[in-house]
N, C-alpha and C positions, 0 to 999 in steps of 0.2 A: 451676177451668185455662180462657181465653178461647181459645173454639176461633177460627183465623182462617176467615173470612168470607168465604164461594168462589163464583163465580159456574160456570156450566156452558153455554157454546156448541155447540150443538147443528145438525142439517138433517135429522137421519133417524132410527130407529128408534128410537134410544138405550138399544142395547146398553151399552157405556160408561158411562153414565151414570147407568144403575140398580147397576152393580158400585159404581163412586163411592157410592152414597146408602149398598147393602148396611153399606161398609166405616164411612161415619159414622156409623150406625147404634150403633156401640163409641163407652163413654160416650169413652174414655179419645183419641179418634181423634183429630189438633189442627186438623181443619178442617171447618167445617160449611156444607153450599148454601146458600144464601140463594135462589139464583137462577135459574133457567135458562133460556136465552134463544132461539128459533127465527127463522131467516129465513125458514122459511115453515109459516105456519098446519097442512099435512096433520104436522108431525114426530112422526113416534109417540112422542117422549120427553117428550115436551109429555103424554100423559096417564101417566105413567109419573110425571113431578116429582108433575103434580097429586093422584093416586091417595098419594106421600109428604107429599102436604103442603107443597111445595115453592113459590112465588110464581114464576109465569110469564110471560113477556112478547114477545111476538112483531114482530120488527121486520121487515120484509119488502123484501131491498131492492133489489126494482123499482122500486119508488116511489124509488127516490131518484136525482137527478141523475147522485151521481157516487162512489166508493168513499168519497170522504171524508165526503162525508153522510150515509152510510149509516154510517158507522165512528163521525159522531160521533152520531148516536141511539143505537148499540151506548152508548158512552164517555157518556152521560148516564144510561142506563139501572142500568147500572153502577154510580155515581158517587151514584146518586137511593139505591143498597140499601148504600149505604158498603163495597161489595166492595171485596175488600184481594187478591184471587187468584183468576186464574182458567185455568179448565182445559180448552181444546176438547177435545168428542170427536165427532168428524166432521161438523166445521164445515164446510160446504166451499162459501169465499168467503176468497179472499186480500184481508186487512188493510192499507190503506194504510202509509205509515212513519210519518207522525204518529202514527196509533195505538197500532203497533207499541214505538214507541222508547216515547211516553205509559207504555206498560206492559211495557219492558221491566223482565224479575226477574217480572217476577211475573203472566206471562202462558206453561201451555204445552199440548202440542199429543200425541195422541198418533200412527202413524203405522206401518203395517204389513209395513214392513219394517225392514230392518240394515241404517239409514240408517249412513252416505254410499249406499247401494246404492239404486237403483230408488225416486227421491223423484215427487212426483206423483199422478197418476192411474193406471190400469191398471196397479200394482204387482205385481199372484200374475201377470198376464202376461208381467212386463216380468221375472219373475225364473224363470215358465221357460221361455222363450227365452234366457233365456242361460245357461239349463241351471248354475245354482248347488244345491249339494246339503243347502243349509240356506240358512235365512231367518227368517222373525224378526219380531219390534216393537218399537219404539224409542219412549220417551216424550221427552221435549225442551223446552227451553225456545224461546219461539217466538219470532222474530227479524223481519226483514223478507225475508231470505233466506229462496225458497220452499224449505221440510224441511232447513233448513241451519243449526237456531241449534245448541247447548252440548245436548250428549247427557246428561239423566238416568239414565238406565234402559231394558237392555234384555235381551228374551228371546227365543228362537232355538227351531226347532223345522225337524225333517231336511224335507228335500223327498223326496217318495217317486218311484219309478220311475214309477209311472202314477199321479199328483197332474192333475188339473184345477186352473183356476184357484179353482174349487168350494168341491174339496176341501179344497186349503192355504190359500184364503182361513177355511172354516171352522177349521181349529185354529189359527191365528195369531189367528184371535178370542177363542178361548178363550186364550190364553195375554198377552193384551191386555187381558184381564179383571183377570189375576190381579196383572199389570205397573200400569197407571195406579196404583190407591188405593197402592200403594205409592210410589212415587213421586212419588204427593202430598203422601204423609204426610211424604217428608224433604225437601219444601222447605216445607210449611206448619210443618215440625219448626224450621227454619234449619238442617239438616242439609248442605243445599244450597242453593246460590247462585250468581245470574251476578254474576261479575266482570269486569270487563276484557275481555268476549267469551269468555270462560271457566266453564265448569260447574265451583265449587269447593267442594271436599264437607267437612264440617268434622271 
C-alpha cells in the first residue's frame, strides 16, 4: 500500500503530533509523516519528531517581511519533501490566502471547540463564559476563513460545574488525541474530500 506523504505543522509541545506519529506506526495506516515543520526552534514537538526519526525543519516566521513570504518558504519545504497532505497541530500562524488555496482540500486543522462555536484563541475561557454544557474538539479542512473550514470529525466532552479553562482543556486534549488520527485516516483513504466548499463523505 502506498501511503500518503504527510507533513505536520506545529508551534509548540507537539502532543497531537505524537498521537499522529503513534497512529502512523500501524502498517495499515494510510498516511506516513515524512516532515515536521515548526515556526519556532523551541517547539517541543521537534524533539518528538526527531526521536521518531522524522525529518524536521524550522521556518521562523519573524525573519520574513510578510505572511506570503513565510508561506512561500513553508510551501517550498513541503514540495521539496514531496508532501501530499498537511496536518496542522497547534500551528499558531494564520496562512495567506494563496497558500490555503494552493493546498485546498489537502490541509487539515484541529481546534479545541465544537466549531463553529468559539473560533480563535482563549477557546476554553469562551466556552466557560458562555455557560455551555458541552464542549469538545473539531478536525476540519483548513480554508482562508479562520476556523471556518468544512468539518471532518468532532468529539464532545461535558463541561462540569467546577471546570476551569485548564481542567476543560485537559479533557478536550485527550479527545483530540483520539480524534485527529481517525480524521487524518479518513482523508488519506479518500473517504472524505473537500468538494465545492463542503466535506463530502464516501
